[in-house]
C-alpha positions in Angstrom: 16.8 -126.3 -82.6 16.6 -129.9 -82.1 17.4 -131.2 -78.5 20.1 -131.7 -76.8 19.7 -134.8 -77.3 17.8 -134.6 -80.6 20.7 -132.8 -81.7 22.5 -136.1 -80.8 21.0 -138.6 -82.9 20.6 -137.1 -86.3 21.3 -137.8 -89.6 21.7 -136.6 -92.9 24.3 -138.8 -93.2 25.2 -140.5 -90.1 28.0 -140.8 -91.5 30.2 -143.1 -89.5 29.7 -146.3 -88.9 29.8 -146.8 -85.0 30.3 -149.8 -83.0 29.1 -147.9 -79.5 26.4 -145.4 -78.4 25.9 -141.9 -79.5 24.9 -140.7 -76.2 26.1 -141.1 -72.9 22.7 -142.6 -72.1 23.2 -144.9 -75.0 23.7 -148.6 -75.2 24.8 -150.8 -78.0 22.3 -153.2 -79.4 22.8 -156.0 -82.0 21.0 -155.3 -85.4 17.6 -156.6 -85.7 18.0 -160.5 -86.7 15.9 -159.5 -90.0 18.6 -157.2 -91.0 22.6 -157.8 -90.9 23.3 -154.1 -91.2 26.9 -153.0 -92.3 27.8 -151.4 -89.1 26.6 -151.7 -85.4 23.4 -149.7 -84.9 23.5 -146.9 -82.5 21.0 -146.8 -79.8 20.4 -143.1 -79.1 17.7 -140.7 -77.2 17.9 -138.0 -79.3 14.4 -137.2 -78.8 14.1 -138.1 -75.2 13.6 -141.8 -76.0 15.9 -144.9 -76.6 15.7 -145.5 -81.1 18.3 -146.5 -83.6 20.0 -143.5 -85.4 18.5 -144.5 -88.5 15.2 -144.1 -87.2 15.9 -140.2 -86.1 14.8 -137.9 -88.8 17.8 -135.5 -88.0 20.5 -134.5 -89.3 24.1 -135.7 -87.5 27.4 -137.2 -87.5 28.8 -139.6 -85.0 32.6 -141.3 -83.9 32.4 -143.4 -80.8 35.4 -143.3 -78.5 36.8 -146.1 -80.4 36.8 -144.7 -83.5 37.9 -141.9 -82.3 40.7 -143.8 -81.2 41.3 -145.5 -84.7 41.6 -141.7 -86.1 43.6 -140.1 -84.0 40.9 -137.6 -83.1 42.8 -135.1 -80.4 41.8 -131.5 -81.6 38.6 -129.9 -83.6 41.0 -129.7 -86.8 40.9 -133.5 -87.0 37.6 -133.8 -87.9 37.6 -131.3 -91.1 37.4 -134.1 -93.9 35.4 -136.5 -92.2 31.7 -135.2 -91.7 29.5 -133.3 -94.1 29.7 -129.6 -94.5 31.5 -129.6 -91.5 34.7 -126.8 -91.7 37.4 -126.6 -89.4 40.0 -124.3 -88.7 41.0 -121.2 -87.0 39.0 -118.9 -89.1 41.9 -116.6 -89.4 42.3 -116.1 -85.9 45.8 -115.4 -85.0 46.8 -119.0 -82.8 46.2 -122.8 -83.4 44.3 -123.4 -80.0 41.6 -121.7 -81.7 39.5 -124.1 -83.8 36.2 -123.2 -84.9 33.5 -124.8 -86.1 31.3 -123.4 -89.6 28.5 -125.8 -90.6 26.4 -125.5 -93.7 28.2 -121.8 -93.9 27.5 -121.0 -90.4 30.7 -120.0 -88.7 31.6 -119.7 -85.0 31.4 -115.8 -84.9 33.9 -113.8 -83.5 33.2 -111.4 -80.9 30.0 -113.0 -81.5 28.1 -115.7 -80.2 28.8 -119.0 -81.7 26.8 -120.2 -84.4 27.9 -123.5 -83.6 28.1 -124.4 -80.1 30.6 -126.8 -78.5 28.7 -128.8 -75.5 30.4 -131.2 -73.0 28.1 -133.4 -71.1 24.9 -131.9 -72.2 26.5 -128.2 -71.1 27.7 -125.4 -73.5 31.6 -125.0 -72.9 33.0 -121.4 -72.0 33.3 -119.4 -75.2 35.4 -116.7 -75.4 34.8 -112.8 -76.9 38.2 -111.6 -78.6 38.5 -115.3 -80.3 36.6 -118.0 -81.6 37.5 -120.4 -78.2 35.3 -122.8 -76.9 36.7 -124.9 -74.3 40.3 -125.8 -74.5 42.5 -128.4 -75.9 42.0 -132.0 -74.2 38.2 -132.2 -74.6 38.4 -135.2 -76.8 39.3 -137.3 -73.4 37.7 -140.7 -72.9 34.9 -139.8 -74.6 32.1 -142.0 -75.1 31.2 -140.3 -78.5 31.4 -137.1 -80.6 28.1 -135.9 -82.8 28.4 -133.2 -85.1 24.7 -132.0 -85.5 23.5 -129.6 -88.6 21.7 -127.0 -88.5 19.7 -124.7 -86.2 19.6 -126.0 -82.5 17.6 -125.2 -79.6 14.2 -126.3 -78.8 15.1 -129.4 -77.1 18.4 -127.9 -74.6 21.1 -125.5 -74.3 21.7 -122.4 -76.3 20.0 -121.7 -79.7 22.5 -121.6 -82.3 22.0 -121.1 -86.6 24.5 -123.8 -87.4 24.3 -126.4 -85.0 26.1 -128.3 -82.5 29.4 -130.3 -81.7 28.7 -132.7 -78.7 31.1 -134.1 -76.4 29.8 -137.3 -74.5 32.4 -138.2 -71.8 32.5 -142.2 -70.6 30.2 -142.2 -67.5 31.2 -144.1 -64.1 29.3 -148.0 -64.8 29.2 -150.5 -62.1 32.5 -152.7 -63.6 36.2 -152.0 -62.0 38.2 -151.0 -65.1 40.5 -149.1 -66.7 43.3 -148.6 -69.1 46.5 -146.8 -69.1 48.1 -145.8 -72.4 51.5 -144.3 -73.5 51.9 -142.8 -77.0 55.5 -141.5 -78.7 56.2 -140.3 -82.4 57.8 -137.9 -84.4 58.6 -134.0 -83.7 59.2 -135.9 -80.2 55.4 -136.4 -79.5 55.0 -137.6 -75.6 52.1 -138.2 -74.3 49.9 -140.5 -71.5 46.4 -141.1 -70.6 44.5 -143.2 -68.5 41.6 -143.9 -67.1 39.9 -146.0 -63.7 36.5 -146.6 -63.2 35.3 -147.7 -59.3 32.3 -148.8 -58.5 32.3 -147.9 -54.3 28.9 -149.6 -53.9 27.4 -151.5 -56.2 24.9 -150.3 -58.2 25.0 -147.1 -55.8 27.9 -145.2 -56.2 30.6 -145.3 -58.7 33.5 -142.8 -60.0 35.2 -142.9 -62.8 38.3 -140.7 -63.7 40.9 -140.1 -66.5 43.6 -138.0 -67.0 46.1 -137.0 -69.9 49.1 -135.5 -70.4 50.5 -134.5 -74.1 53.9 -132.6 -75.5 55.2 -132.3 -78.8 57.3 -129.9 -80.4 56.4 -127.6 -82.9 57.3 -127.9 -87.0 58.2 -124.5 -87.6 61.2 -123.1 -86.2 61.6 -119.4 -85.3 65.3 -118.6 -86.7 65.2 -115.2 -84.0 63.9 -117.0 -81.2 65.4 -120.7 -81.3 62.3 -122.0 -80.4 59.9 -124.3 -82.6 56.0 -122.5 -83.0 53.1 -124.7 -84.0 54.0 -126.8 -80.6 51.5 -128.7 -78.3 51.7 -128.8 -74.6 49.2 -129.4 -72.2 47.2 -131.3 -69.3 43.7 -131.8 -68.7 41.8 -134.4 -66.5 38.1 -135.1 -65.7 36.2 -137.4 -62.8 32.7 -138.2 -63.1 30.7 -139.3 -59.7 27.2 -141.7 -60.2 25.0 -141.5 -57.2 21.5 -143.7 -57.7 20.3 -144.5 -54.2 17.0 -145.6 -55.9 15.7 -146.9 -59.4 14.0 -143.4 -59.9 17.0 -141.3 -58.7 19.9 -140.3 -60.0 22.7 -137.7 -60.0 25.8 -137.5 -62.1 28.7 -134.8 -60.9 31.4 -133.9 -63.3 34.5 -132.1 -63.0 37.2 -131.1 -65.8 40.3 -129.0 -66.2 42.7 -128.2 -68.6 46.1 -126.2 -68.2 47.4 -125.9 -72.2 51.1 -123.6 -72.6 52.8 -123.3 -75.9 55.2 -121.4 -78.1 52.4 -120.1 -80.2 51.8 -120.1 -84.2 54.1 -120.5 -86.7 53.0 -117.8 -89.1 55.1 -117.6 -92.9 55.6 -114.2 -94.3 54.3 -113.7 -97.9 54.8 -110.5 -98.8 53.7 -106.5 -98.8 51.8 -104.2 -100.4 54.1 -101.6 -101.6 51.6 -99.3 -102.6 50.2 -98.9 -99.5 53.5 -98.6 -97.9 54.1 -96.3 -100.2 51.2 -94.1 -99.6 51.8 -93.5 -96.0 55.3 -93.0 -96.4 56.8 -96.0 -95.1 59.5 -96.4 -97.7 60.0 -95.7 -100.7 62.0 -96.6 -104.1 63.4 -93.4 -104.8 64.7 -91.0 -101.6 63.4 -92.1 -98.4 60.5 -89.5 -96.6 62.8 -87.7 -94.3 62.1 -88.7 -90.9 60.0 -91.6 -91.9 60.6 -93.5 -94.9 63.5 -95.8 -95.6 64.2 -97.6 -99.1 61.6 -100.2 -99.8 64.4 -103.0 -100.1 64.5 -103.1 -96.3 60.8 -104.5 -96.7 61.6 -106.7 -99.7 64.4 -108.5 -98.4 61.9 -109.5 -95.3 60.2 -111.5 -97.9 63.7 -112.6 -99.8 64.6 -114.3 -96.6 61.0 -115.8 -96.0 61.1 -117.2 -99.4 64.2 -118.8 -99.1 63.8 -120.3 -95.4 60.3 -122.0 -96.5 57.0 -122.5 -95.5 58.7 -124.3 -92.0 60.9 -121.4 -90.5 59.7 -118.3 -89.4 61.3 -115.1 -88.0 59.5 -113.1 -85.1 60.1 -109.9 -83.5 57.8 -111.0 -80.8 58.2 -114.2 -78.5 55.4 -115.7 -79.3 52.9 -117.9 -76.4 49.9 -119.4 -76.0 48.4 -120.1 -73.1 44.6 -121.6 -71.6 42.9 -122.4 -68.4 39.9 -124.0 -68.7 37.6 -125.9 -66.1 34.3 -126.7 -64.5 31.9 -128.2 -63.0 28.8 -129.8 -63.9 25.4 -131.8 -61.9 22.3 -133.6 -64.0 19.9 -134.9 -61.4 16.9 -136.8 -63.0 13.9 -138.1 -61.0 10.7 -140.0 -62.4 8.3 -138.8 -60.9 6.1 -141.7 -62.7 6.4 -144.0 -65.5 5.6 -141.5 -68.2 7.5 -138.5 -66.5 11.0 -137.4 -65.5 12.0 -134.3 -64.1 15.8 -133.6 -64.9 18.3 -130.6 -63.8 21.0 -129.5 -65.2 23.5 -127.0 -63.7 26.9 -125.6 -63.8 29.8 -123.4 -63.4 33.0 -123.4 -65.9 35.7 -120.5 -66.0 37.8 -119.9 -69.4 41.1 -117.7 -69.6 43.5 -117.2 -72.0 46.5 -115.2 -72.8 47.9 -115.2 -76.5 51.0 -113.1 -77.7 51.1 -113.3 -81.6 53.5 -112.0 -84.6 51.0 -112.3 -87.2 53.4 -110.7 -90.3 56.1 -113.2 -89.3 59.3 -110.6 -89.5 61.2 -108.5 -87.5 59.2 -105.6 -88.3 56.1 -104.5 -86.0 53.8 -104.6 -88.8 51.2 -106.9 -87.6 52.0 -107.7 -84.1 48.4 -108.1 -82.7 48.9 -109.5 -79.2 51.9 -108.4 -77.0 51.9 -109.2 -73.1 54.9 -108.9 -70.9 57.5 -111.1 -73.1 60.9 -110.3 -74.6 61.5 -108.3 -77.5 65.0 -109.1 -79.5 68.0 -107.7 -77.9 70.4 -107.9 -80.8 70.7 -106.8 -84.5 68.5 -108.6 -86.7 69.3 -110.2 -90.3 67.9 -108.3 -92.6 67.2 -104.8 -90.7 70.7 -104.9 -89.2 72.3 -104.3 -93.1 69.9 -101.9 -93.7 70.9 -99.4 -90.4 67.8 -101.1 -88.8 66.7 -100.7 -85.9 68.0 -97.7 -85.2 67.5 -98.0 -81.3 70.4 -97.7 -78.4 72.1 -100.6 -78.3 70.1 -101.9 -81.6 67.8 -103.7 -79.2 64.1 -103.2 -79.1 62.7 -101.2 -76.1 59.1 -101.0 -76.9 58.2 -103.5 -74.6 56.4 -103.1 -71.4 56.9 -106.0 -69.0 54.5 -105.1 -66.4 51.5 -105.7 -68.4 49.6 -109.4 -67.8 46.3 -109.2 -68.4 44.0 -112.0 -70.3 42.2 -111.8 -73.6 39.5 -113.1 -72.0 39.0 -113.9 -68.3 34.9 -115.5 -68.0 33.1 -117.3 -65.4 30.6 -119.1 -66.8 26.7 -120.1 -64.9 24.2 -122.4 -66.8 20.8 -123.7 -65.1 18.4 -125.9 -67.1 15.2 -127.5 -65.5 13.4 -130.2 -67.6 10.4 -131.9 -67.5 10.5 -135.1 -70.2 7.2 -137.6 -70.5 6.6 -140.4 -72.4 2.6 -141.4 -72.8 0.1 -143.1 -75.2 1.8 -146.3 -74.7 5.1 -144.3 -76.4 3.2 -142.5 -79.5 3.6 -139.2 -77.6 7.5 -138.0 -76.5 7.3 -134.1 -75.2 10.5 -131.8 -73.3 9.7 -129.0 -71.6 12.6 -126.7 -69.8 13.7 -123.2 -69.6 17.3 -122.6 -69.6 19.7 -120.0 -68.2 22.9 -118.8 -69.2 25.3 -116.2 -68.1 29.1 -115.6 -68.9 30.4 -112.4 -67.2 33.8 -111.1 -66.5 36.2 -112.5 -64.1 38.6 -109.5 -64.1 39.5 -107.0 -66.6 40.5 -108.4 -70.3 43.3 -106.2 -71.7 45.9 -106.2 -75.1 48.5 -104.3 -76.5 49.2 -104.3 -80.3 51.9 -103.1 -82.5 50.5 -102.6 -86.1 51.4 -100.8 -88.7 54.9 -99.5 -87.3 56.9 -97.8 -89.8 60.1 -100.0 -90.6 62.8 -97.3 -89.1 61.0 -97.2 -85.9 61.1 -101.1 -85.4 61.5 -101.7 -81.4 60.7 -97.8 -80.7 56.9 -97.8 -82.1 54.7 -96.7 -78.5 52.2 -100.0 -77.8 48.2 -99.5 -78.7 46.2 -100.1 -75.6 42.7 -102.0 -75.3 41.2 -102.7 -72.5 37.1 -104.5 -72.2 34.5 -106.5 -70.8 31.8 -108.2 -72.4 28.8 -110.0 -70.3 26.2 -112.4 -72.0 22.8 -113.2 -70.5 20.4 -115.6 -72.2 16.9 -116.9 -70.5 14.6 -118.6 -73.0 11.7 -121.4 -72.6 10.7 -124.1 -74.9 9.2 -127.3 -75.6 8.9 -130.4 -78.4 7.1 -133.3 -79.0 7.0 -136.2 -81.4 3.3 -137.5 -82.2 3.0 -140.8 -83.8 -0.5 -141.6 -85.6 -0.6 -144.7 -84.9 -2.2 -143.5 -81.6 -5.1 -142.6 -83.9 -5.5 -145.5 -86.2 -3.1 -148.6 -87.0 -3.0 -147.7 -90.5 -1.3 -144.4 -89.7 1.3 -146.6 -87.7 4.8 -145.0 -88.3 3.3 -141.6 -89.6 5.5 -138.8 -86.5 4.7 -135.1 -86.6 7.3 -133.3 -84.4 7.2 -130.0 -83.7 9.1 -127.3 -81.3 8.9 -124.0 -80.2 11.3 -121.6 -77.9 11.6 -117.9 -76.7 14.7 -116.5 -76.0 15.8 -113.1 -74.6 19.4 -112.0 -74.8 21.7 -109.1 -73.1 25.1 -108.5 -74.2 26.3 -105.5 -72.1 30.0 -104.7 -71.6 32.8 -101.9 -72.4 35.6 -101.4 -74.6 38.9 -98.5 -74.4 41.4 -98.6 -77.0 43.8 -96.4 -78.0 47.2 -95.6 -79.6 50.0 -93.3 -78.2 50.1 -89.7 -79.9 52.9 -89.1 -81.9 52.6 -85.4 -82.2 55.7 -83.7 -80.4 53.5 -80.5 -79.6 51.1 -82.9 -77.2 53.2 -84.9 -74.8 51.8 -87.3 -72.4 48.5 -87.7 -74.8 46.8 -90.2 -76.4 44.6 -90.9 -79.7 41.1 -92.6 -79.0 40.9 -95.3 -81.0 37.5 -95.1 -82.0 36.3 -91.5 -81.5 39.8 -89.7 -82.9 39.7 -87.6 -79.5 43.1 -86.8 -77.5 43.4 -87.5 -74.1 45.6 -86.9 -71.4 47.9 -91.3 -71.1 46.4 -91.2 -67.4 43.1 -90.6 -67.5 42.8 -93.2 -71.4 41.1 -96.2 -69.8 38.1 -93.6 -68.6 37.9 -91.4 -71.6 38.3 -93.4 -74.6 35.6 -95.7 -73.5 32.3 -96.9 -74.2 29.5 -99.1 -73.1 26.9 -100.7 -74.4 23.8 -103.0 -73.8 22.3 -104.8 -76.3 18.8 -106.4 -75.9 16.9 -108.8 -78.4 14.8 -111.4 -78.4 13.1 -113.8 -80.7 10.9 -117.3 -81.5 12.8 -120.1 -82.9 10.8 -123.3 -83.7 11.1 -126.5 -85.8 8.1 -128.6 -87.5 8.6 -131.7 -89.3 7.1 -135.4 -90.6 8.9 -138.7 -91.0 7.0 -141.6 -92.4 8.7 -145.6 -93.3 6.7 -146.5 -95.7 8.6 -150.0 -95.8 10.5 -151.6 -92.3 14.0 -150.0 -93.6 13.3 -147.0 -95.4 12.4 -143.4 -93.7 11.8 -140.5 -95.6 11.7 -136.9 -93.6 11.1 -133.2 -94.2 11.3 -130.7 -91.7 11.6 -126.5 -91.3 13.4 -124.8 -88.8 14.1 -121.5 -87.1 17.4 -120.6 -85.7 18.7 -117.1 -84.1 21.5 -116.1 -82.1 22.2 -112.4 -80.2 24.4 -109.2 -81.7 27.1 -108.3 -79.6 29.4 -105.9 -79.0 32.6 -105.1 -81.2 35.6 -104.8 -78.6 37.8 -103.9 -81.8 35.2 -101.2 -82.8 37.6 -98.2 -84.5 34.6 -96.0 -85.8 31.7 -95.5 -83.3 29.3 -96.7 -85.8 30.8 -100.2 -85.5 30.4 -100.1 -81.9 28.2 -103.2 -81.9 26.3 -105.3 -84.2 22.8 -107.5 -84.2 21.3 -110.5 -84.4 21.4 -112.9 -87.2 18.3 -115.3 -88.4 18.1 -118.4 -90.3 15.3 -120.3 -92.3 16.4 -124.1 -92.8 14.3 -126.2 -95.0 15.1 -130.3 -95.1 14.2 -133.4 -96.6 16.0 -136.7 -96.8 16.2 -140.1 -96.4 17.7 -143.0 -94.4 18.0 -146.3 -95.9 19.0 -150.0 -95.0 18.8 -152.4 -97.5 21.0 -155.2 -99.5 23.1 -156.2 -102.9 22.6 -159.9 -102.9 24.2 -160.6 -100.1 26.1 -158.1 -99.0 24.3 -155.1 -96.4 24.4 -151.7 -97.8 23.5 -147.9 -95.8 22.9 -145.5 -97.8 21.5 -142.1 -96.4 20.9 -138.5 -98.2 19.2 -135.1 -97.4 19.2 -131.5 -99.2 19.0 -128.7 -97.9 17.9 -124.7 -98.4 18.5 -122.4 -95.8 17.3 -118.3 -95.7 19.7 -116.8 -94.0 19.6 -113.0 -92.8 21.4 -110.1 -91.0 24.6 -112.8 -91.6 27.0 -111.3 -89.0 30.9 -111.2 -90.8 33.5 -110.1 -88.5 36.8 -108.2 -91.1 39.3 -106.3 -90.2 38.7 -102.3 -90.0 41.3 -99.6 -90.1 40.3 -95.4 -89.4 42.9 -93.4 -90.9 41.8 -90.6 -89.1 42.9 -91.9 -86.0 45.3 -94.2 -86.8 43.7 -97.4 -84.9 42.8 -100.8 -86.5 40.8 -102.5 -85.2 37.7 -104.8 -86.3 33.9 -104.6 -87.6 31.0 -107.2 -87.6 28.7 -106.3 -91.3 25.3 -107.8 -91.6 24.8 -109.6 -95.0 21.8 -111.5 -96.5 22.4 -115.1 -98.1 20.6 -118.0 -99.5 22.5 -121.6 -98.8 21.5 -124.6 -100.3 23.2 -128.2 -100.6 23.0 -131.8 -100.2 24.4 -134.3 -97.9 25.2 -138.5 -98.4 26.8 -141.4 -96.7 27.0 -145.0 -97.6 28.5 -148.1 -96.5 28.7 -151.4 -97.4 29.9 -154.8 -96.3 31.2 -156.8 -99.3 32.3 -159.7 -97.1 33.0 -160.6 -93.1 35.5 -158.3 -91.9 36.1 -155.7 -94.5 34.0 -152.4 -94.1 34.0 -150.1 -96.5 32.5 -146.4 -96.3 32.4 -142.4 -96.9 30.7 -139.7 -97.9 30.1 -136.7 -100.1 28.6 -133.1 -99.0 28.1 -130.0 -101.6 27.3 -126.3 -99.8 26.2 -123.8 -102.4 26.5 -120.4 -100.2 25.4 -116.9 -102.2 25.1 -113.6 -100.8 21.7 -111.7 -101.7 22.7 -108.6 -100.0 25.9 -107.6 -99.0 27.1 -104.0 -98.6 28.4 -101.6 -96.1 28.9 -97.3 -96.1 32.5 -96.9 -96.5 33.8 -94.8 -93.5 37.6 -94.6 -94.2 38.6 -91.6 -95.9 40.9 -94.1 -98.1 37.7 -96.0 -99.2 37.3 -100.0 -99.2 38.1 -102.1 -102.4 34.8 -103.9 -103.3 32.7 -105.9 -106.1 31.8 -102.1 -107.5 35.1 -101.2 -107.2 36.5 -99.7 -110.8 40.0 -100.3 -112.3 41.7 -97.6 -114.0 45.0 -98.2 -115.3 45.2 -101.5 -114.2 44.5 -100.6 -110.4 41.5 -101.5 -108.6 40.1 -98.0 -107.0 38.8 -97.6 -103.7 35.0 -97.1 -103.1 35.3 -93.5 -101.7 34.0 -92.2 -98.4 30.2 -92.2 -98.0 29.8 -94.3 -100.8 28.0 -97.7 -100.8 30.7 -100.5 -101.2 28.6 -104.0 -102.4 30.7 -107.1 -101.2 28.4 -109.7 -102.8 30.2 -110.9 -105.2 32.7 -112.5 -102.9 32.8 -116.0 -102.2 31.0 -117.4 -98.9 33.8 -117.3 -95.6 34.8 -120.8 -94.1 32.7 -122.6 -96.6 34.3 -125.7 -98.5 32.0 -126.5 -101.5 32.8 -130.2 -101.8 33.8 -132.4 -99.0 34.5 -136.3 -100.2 35.5 -138.7 -97.6 36.4 -142.6 -98.0 37.5 -145.1 -95.6 37.9 -148.9 -94.7 38.5 -151.1 -92.5 40.0 -154.3 -92.7 40.2 -157.5 -90.2 43.2 -159.2 -90.7 42.7 -163.2 -90.1 45.0 -164.3 -86.7 44.2 -166.9 -84.4 41.8 -165.9 -81.4 44.6 -166.0 -78.7 46.6 -163.8 -80.3 44.3 -161.1 -80.2 42.3 -159.1 -82.9 44.3 -156.9 -86.1 42.8 -154.5 -88.3 44.2 -152.0 -90.5 42.5 -148.6 -91.6 42.4 -146.3 -93.6 41.1 -143.0 -94.4 41.2 -140.4 -97.4 39.8 -136.8 -97.3 39.4 -134.3 -99.9 38.1 -130.6 -99.6 37.5 -127.9 -102.2 39.0 -124.8 -101.8 37.8 -122.4 -99.2 37.6 -118.6 -98.8 38.6 -117.0 -96.0 38.1 -113.5 -96.7 34.3 -111.8 -95.6 35.3 -108.4 -97.7 38.0 -108.5 -100.2 37.6 -110.9 -103.4 41.1 -112.8 -104.1 40.6 -110.4 -107.4 38.6 -108.3 -109.2 38.0 -107.9 -112.9 40.9 -110.1 -113.3 43.1 -107.6 -111.1 45.0 -109.3 -107.9 43.4 -107.9 -104.5 43.4 -109.8 -101.8 46.8 -112.4 -102.4 46.3 -115.9 -100.8 42.2 -115.5 -99.0 41.3 -118.4 -101.4 42.9 -121.9 -99.8 43.6 -124.3 -101.9 42.0 -127.7 -101.9 43.8 -130.7 -100.8 43.5 -134.1 -99.9 44.7 -135.9 -97.1 45.4 -139.6 -96.5 45.9 -141.3 -93.0 45.5 -144.2 -91.3 46.5 -146.7 -88.4 46.8 -150.3 -87.6 45.2 -151.2 -84.4 46.3 -154.9 -82.5 43.6 -155.3 -79.9 44.3 -157.7 -76.8 48.1 -159.1 -77.8 48.0 -162.6 -76.8 44.9 -162.2 -74.4 47.1 -159.9 -72.1 45.0 -156.7 -72.1 48.1 -154.8 -74.2 46.8 -153.2 -77.6 48.9 -151.7 -79.9 48.6 -148.9 -82.6 50.4 -147.5 -85.1 49.2 -144.6 -86.6 50.0 -141.7 -89.1 48.3 -138.9 -90.4 48.9 -137.1 -93.8 50.8 -139.9 -95.3 52.1 -138.1 -97.9 53.5 -135.4 -96.3 51.2 -132.8 -98.4 51.9 -129.0 -98.3 48.8 -127.3 -97.9 47.5 -123.9 -96.6 45.0 -123.6 -93.2 44.9 -119.9 -92.8 45.9 -116.4 -94.5 46.3 -113.3 -92.5 44.0 -110.9 -94.8 44.8 -107.8 -94.1 47.1 -107.0 -97.3 44.9 -104.3 -98.1 44.1 -103.1 -94.4 47.4 -103.6 -93.2 49.8 -104.2 -95.6 51.0 -107.2 -95.5 50.6 -111.3 -96.0 51.3 -114.1 -94.1 49.4 -117.5 -93.8 49.5 -120.6 -91.5 50.2 -124.5 -92.9 48.7 -126.9 -91.8 51.0 -130.2 -89.7 53.3 -132.0 -91.8 53.5 -136.2 -91.9 52.9 -137.5 -88.5 53.1 -141.1 -87.0 53.3 -142.5 -83.6 52.9 -145.8 -81.7 50.3 -145.9 -79.0 50.3 -148.6 -76.5 47.4 -149.2 -73.8 46.7 -151.5 -70.9 43.9 -152.4 -70.6 42.3 -153.9 -67.0 39.1 -155.2 -65.1 36.2 -155.5 -66.9 
């Protein structure tokens, strides 16, 4: 819980070495004459006053716009491995566009409010409910900088979070006529065009900046059924900002943005089946097929055999996938200096987010795990691996269970925020403070809906009835907050540079909404009926939307706070310590298949942190070293997981509560051994352990947990009514070790030819557990294959030639994953519940050439 700006400038590891400012109102200044720093200092307004990032006792990792370009950062995933304690990925979600942040073990929760909030121009981006999605692709366009803030946030701005915040700061209009136009081309038919223009309409009074980008790239996973490339990129985005300063004391910044993304979805790679489960439910048999239902298990084995032969870059879907996201918003920020000591600010925004996805997550023509299905086609011809076994047994060998009329979005949200602040700077700058109120309202902009085809027997491929679900959720939040910093130098000169920071916030949250879901009733004696997912009630199909519906209102409130001390015993060394309380609301489980799991409670976290920031010399070489240690006490950890109700045959999700402790350290360093060479890096270690993670088993089939027994080499589930203990499992979405090293080398060439530099970046991340419940194995017996993603290292680089021949033209040759490393980024995690195992793989080697022409200035 730090300020929107307080979170802006932090630095347990001011990990990157920034040549430009870290906040929209920041300005770059040279290092003080008495210190030749290894990198340009960053002047930030993190605590509502201008100061170097090295002087701010808050954890932050920041990248300038130039560094984002140098590192070819176009999406959140591109930051993974370069920021201490930050894990980025789709976190088990079915689509590539959903890239979520996890910081120090706190994840952006599926079905819950984010533990790590993403901001654009000081306003939280709209967050979907049915996915871990905030905003859309294209958010890294024309940024002044991007910052990752670690630990609880909220006492100075915006939404309260337990994990941190990611701040995207767009470039604001200036009083210069300038701009650029850029073209990009690369492998996988990469094509992109981007540009920006800054126009001072009335000098120092009215200024406009507009930017736009288009990006298109073929996918690297080929769908052999549909002859399409999955994992492709296709979006266009734009932003315009208007700055109005009629007087020295008044400023108004109006910003509008919009993005439209439309691609072919993710390429899930099939890996295997849970034959014990398939046999237990009668889907297949190794002897005589079950009459009227089962087939030989060879039909399932054949799908795995084909997938293994095709390898990790080819898939075979029963669904023609796609992913569509539309996101736009308007933000207005007004600042008025009431006096030399007081400033009034108001930030108001309105945004919309709409997402639609179709997903085949088992990666086979069998409809075992097709979680989101809209009005697209199914295969209309015999499929290899099915037809040879006499499947699908449908008229004309075609899939006939599509619903062409169904076209509802998974999320359709309109969001309004309002924030009023008063900022003060008194006692000759020895006292600074910010106080204000924040209001947040995100509600449905129409009905949400989805179809699914889960757990369809191979014999009925193309015939199973569609499951249906409709929902709508509203999140409202109100908060009052205040935070200040007092320098004891106001009391005595001997206490100069000893500072106390204290902040307090009180938040009121209301989550309300409904969900209605059902599946067709296969009982021939009850035609035209459905089975409600959570209650098992049998209702007429015509009235299912009302009959299977549940409504929930969940209210919560909580205080959060921060308290810290920092001290500079010498000029270039700062010691700091702080304790913070974080909180985020509970929510409604729109995927519930048990009455008991229809809602979940808030989570709270108390974090303790100590650290230092320093600049010094080894001989004549300037060196920077920052480090910190933190310990967090985490209560009611919201852990989303898959769920299955055998009594109703419904598949869904649940959100469980746990308690945990998380501790770790983060360090960042840099050195400039000679002029023109800069070497830097960071390292972090996250040690997260559950203290208690238990659940009463609701399923008659039981659940595999840490207290399951092993009989005859098989793991026996915990029976219904008993308590399942999951505390032995590794923490979800935590990469214990993250190590990064990077270097920039300026190549000496005549000034008239421009400036030439080489950048190299290597990141290594250790293994990551993706399952909230089932451990990879119990007592040496495999349980959930593939949930532990192996660690890997990626080597990226670029060669930049700026202002070629003094023409204003820049050229950049860039490459990511230079060694073409094959690595996994996601696992389905439903082997025990839905009987299938599939995975997503990371990007192969990507390279390209970027040309930019800069004008004006």
